[in-house]
Biotite code that builds the C-alpha atoms (Angstrom):
import biotite.structure as struc

atoms = struc.array([
    struc.Atom([3.256, -12.641, 172.768], chain_id="A", res_id=1, res_name="MET", atom_name="CA", element="C"),
    struc.Atom([-0.501, -13.597, 172.610], chain_id="A", res_id=2, res_name="ALA", atom_name="CA", element="C"),
    struc.Atom([-1.095, -10.099, 174.147], chain_id="A", res_id=3, res_name="THR", atom_name="CA", element="C"),
    struc.Atom([0.726, -8.728, 171.475], chain_id="A", res_id=4, res_name="THR", atom_name="CA", element="C"),
    struc.Atom([-1.068, -10.527, 168.583], chain_id="A", res_id=5, res_name="ASP", atom_name="CA", element="C"),
    struc.Atom([-4.433, -9.741, 170.268], chain_id="A", res_id=6, res_name="LEU", atom_name="CA", element="C"),
    struc.Atom([-3.497, -6.181, 170.277], chain_id="A", res_id=7, res_name="THR", atom_name="CA", element="C"),
    struc.Atom([-2.283, -6.085, 166.657], chain_id="A", res_id=8, res_name="THR", atom_name="CA", element="C"),
    struc.Atom([-5.485, -7.957, 165.527], chain_id="A", res_id=9, res_name="ASN", atom_name="CA", element="C"),
    struc.Atom([-7.666, -5.700, 167.293], chain_id="A", res_id=10, res_name="SER", atom_name="CA", element="C"),
    struc.Atom([-5.772, -2.631, 165.690], chain_id="A", res_id=11, res_name="TYR", atom_name="CA", element="C"),
    struc.Atom([-6.184, -4.007, 162.186], chain_id="A", res_id=12, res_name="HIS", atom_name="CA", element="C"),
    struc.Atom([-9.768, -4.846, 162.818], chain_id="A", res_id=13, res_name="SER", atom_name="CA", element="C"),
    struc.Atom([-10.417, -1.257, 163.958], chain_id="A", res_id=14, res_name="LEU", atom_name="CA", element="C"),
    struc.Atom([-8.984, 0.132, 161.069], chain_id="A", res_id=15, res_name="ASN", atom_name="CA", element="C"),
    struc.Atom([-11.010, -1.884, 158.792], chain_id="A", res_id=16, res_name="THR", atom_name="CA", element="C"),
    struc.Atom([-13.947, -0.837, 160.573], chain_id="A", res_id=17, res_name="LEU", atom_name="CA", element="C"),
    struc.Atom([-12.988, 2.767, 160.196], chain_id="A", res_id=18, res_name="ASN", atom_name="CA", element="C"),
    struc.Atom([-12.324, 2.454, 156.632], chain_id="A", res_id=19, res_name="GLN", atom_name="CA", element="C"),
    struc.Atom([-16.081, 0.819, 156.332], chain_id="A", res_id=20, res_name="SER", atom_name="CA", element="C"),
    struc.Atom([-17.399, 3.708, 158.179], chain_id="A", res_id=21, res_name="ILE", atom_name="CA", element="C"),
    struc.Atom([-15.643, 6.382, 156.221], chain_id="A", res_id=22, res_name="GLN", atom_name="CA", element="C"),
    struc.Atom([-17.070, 5.190, 153.162], chain_id="A", res_id=23, res_name="ALA", atom_name="CA", element="C"),
    struc.Atom([-20.496, 4.917, 154.439], chain_id="A", res_id=24, res_name="PHE", atom_name="CA", element="C"),
    struc.Atom([-19.825, 8.830, 155.605], chain_id="A", res_id=25, res_name="VAL", atom_name="CA", element="C"),
    struc.Atom([-18.669, 9.614, 152.060], chain_id="A", res_id=26, res_name="GLU", atom_name="CA", element="C"),
    struc.Atom([-21.673, 7.660, 150.417], chain_id="A", res_id=27, res_name="PHE", atom_name="CA", element="C"),
    struc.Atom([-24.154, 9.562, 152.747], chain_id="A", res_id=28, res_name="ALA", atom_name="CA", element="C"),
    struc.Atom([-22.768, 12.935, 151.816], chain_id="A", res_id=29, res_name="HIS", atom_name="CA", element="C"),
    struc.Atom([-23.176, 12.429, 148.129], chain_id="A", res_id=30, res_name="VAL", atom_name="CA", element="C"),
    struc.Atom([-26.703, 11.390, 148.288], chain_id="A", res_id=31, res_name="ILE", atom_name="CA", element="C"),
    struc.Atom([-28.825, 14.233, 146.797], chain_id="A", res_id=32, res_name="PRO", atom_name="CA", element="C"),
    struc.Atom([-30.712, 16.440, 149.219], chain_id="A", res_id=33, res_name="GLY", atom_name="CA", element="C"),
    struc.Atom([-33.875, 15.700, 147.216], chain_id="A", res_id=34, res_name="GLU", atom_name="CA", element="C"),
    struc.Atom([-33.805, 11.959, 148.251], chain_id="A", res_id=35, res_name="ASP", atom_name="CA", element="C"),
    struc.Atom([-36.118, 11.178, 150.997], chain_id="A", res_id=36, res_name="ARG", atom_name="CA", element="C"),
    struc.Atom([-33.406, 9.069, 152.707], chain_id="A", res_id=37, res_name="PHE", atom_name="CA", element="C"),
    struc.Atom([-30.734, 11.644, 152.699], chain_id="A", res_id=38, res_name="ALA", atom_name="CA", element="C"),
    struc.Atom([-31.317, 13.003, 156.147], chain_id="A", res_id=39, res_name="PRO", atom_name="CA", element="C"),
    struc.Atom([-31.697, 9.610, 157.584], chain_id="A", res_id=40, res_name="LEU", atom_name="CA", element="C"),
    struc.Atom([-28.408, 8.536, 155.987], chain_id="A", res_id=41, res_name="LEU", atom_name="CA", element="C"),
    struc.Atom([-26.625, 11.720, 157.244], chain_id="A", res_id=42, res_name="LEU", atom_name="CA", element="C"),
    struc.Atom([-27.888, 11.188, 160.883], chain_id="A", res_id=43, res_name="VAL", atom_name="CA", element="C"),
    struc.Atom([-26.623, 7.569, 160.746], chain_id="A", res_id=44, res_name="LEU", atom_name="CA", element="C"),
    struc.Atom([-23.408, 8.273, 159.401], chain_id="A", res_id=45, res_name="ALA", atom_name="CA", element="C"),
    struc.Atom([-22.712, 10.840, 161.891], chain_id="A", res_id=46, res_name="ASP", atom_name="CA", element="C"),
    struc.Atom([-23.833, 8.678, 164.704], chain_id="A", res_id=47, res_name="ARG", atom_name="CA", element="C"),
    struc.Atom([-21.733, 5.666, 163.468], chain_id="A", res_id=48, res_name="LEU", atom_name="CA", element="C"),
    struc.Atom([-18.498, 7.789, 163.379], chain_id="A", res_id=49, res_name="GLU", atom_name="CA", element="C"),
    struc.Atom([-18.938, 9.220, 166.774], chain_id="A", res_id=50, res_name="SER", atom_name="CA", element="C"),
    struc.Atom([-19.887, 6.036, 168.277], chain_id="A", res_id=51, res_name="ASP", atom_name="CA", element="C"),
    struc.Atom([-16.841, 4.452, 166.745], chain_id="A", res_id=52, res_name="PHE", atom_name="CA", element="C"),
    struc.Atom([-14.460, 7.152, 167.861], chain_id="A", res_id=53, res_name="THR", atom_name="CA", element="C"),
    struc.Atom([-15.694, 6.632, 171.324], chain_id="A", res_id=54, res_name="ALA", atom_name="CA", element="C"),
    struc.Atom([-15.176, 2.842, 171.259], chain_id="A", res_id=55, res_name="MET", atom_name="CA", element="C"),
    struc.Atom([-11.688, 3.088, 169.390], chain_id="A", res_id=56, res_name="ARG", atom_name="CA", element="C"),
    struc.Atom([-10.549, 5.403, 172.210], chain_id="A", res_id=57, res_name="ASN", atom_name="CA", element="C"),
    struc.Atom([-11.733, 2.919, 174.795], chain_id="A", res_id=58, res_name="ASP", atom_name="CA", element="C"),
    struc.Atom([-9.830, 0.153, 173.150], chain_id="A", res_id=59, res_name="ALA", atom_name="CA", element="C"),
    struc.Atom([-6.672, 2.056, 173.080], chain_id="A", res_id=60, res_name="ILE", atom_name="CA", element="C"),
    struc.Atom([-6.891, 2.643, 176.656], chain_id="A", res_id=61, res_name="LYS", atom_name="CA", element="C"),
    struc.Atom([-7.562, -0.908, 177.518], chain_id="A", res_id=62, res_name="LEU", atom_name="CA", element="C"),
    struc.Atom([-4.189, -1.957, 175.607], chain_id="A", res_id=63, res_name="TRP", atom_name="CA", element="C"),
    struc.Atom([-2.055, -0.276, 177.712], chain_id="A", res_id=64, res_name="GLY", atom_name="CA", element="C"),
    struc.Atom([1.608, 0.230, 176.968], chain_id="A", res_id=65, res_name="PRO", atom_name="CA", element="C"),
    struc.Atom([3.121, -2.346, 175.019], chain_id="A", res_id=66, res_name="VAL", atom_name="CA", element="C"),
    struc.Atom([6.418, -4.062, 176.362], chain_id="A", res_id=67, res_name="GLU", atom_name="CA", element="C"),
    struc.Atom([9.367, -3.932, 174.103], chain_id="A", res_id=68, res_name="SER", atom_name="CA", element="C"),
    struc.Atom([11.474, -7.430, 173.257], chain_id="A", res_id=69, res_name="LYS", atom_name="CA", element="C"),
    struc.Atom([13.979, -6.098, 175.710], chain_id="A", res_id=70, res_name="ARG", atom_name="CA", element="C"),
    struc.Atom([11.692, -5.234, 178.695], chain_id="A", res_id=71, res_name="GLU", atom_name="CA", element="C"),
    struc.Atom([10.247, -8.921, 178.335], chain_id="A", res_id=72, res_name="ARG", atom_name="CA", element="C"),
    struc.Atom([13.786, -10.344, 178.281], chain_id="A", res_id=73, res_name="ALA", atom_name="CA", element="C"),
    struc.Atom([14.502, -8.330, 181.519], chain_id="A", res_id=74, res_name="GLU", atom_name="CA", element="C"),
    struc.Atom([11.799, -9.864, 183.368], chain_id="A", res_id=75, res_name="ARG", atom_name="CA", element="C"),
])
């Protein structure tokens, strides 16, 4: 049960982090190109997005398959 709770909490945390990253990415794309920080924000947004995707994929691999209630009862 604790493993399932931890997996669920981690899943929700990753989704929340993804929403924050997506908000930053959208913000970086609406900054006018004339702004001196626009290129930096675009690079940071791209880097955050790609690093998050790699981290999320690694986390999903670590979770492995989740047992159903029936499978746990059969043990």
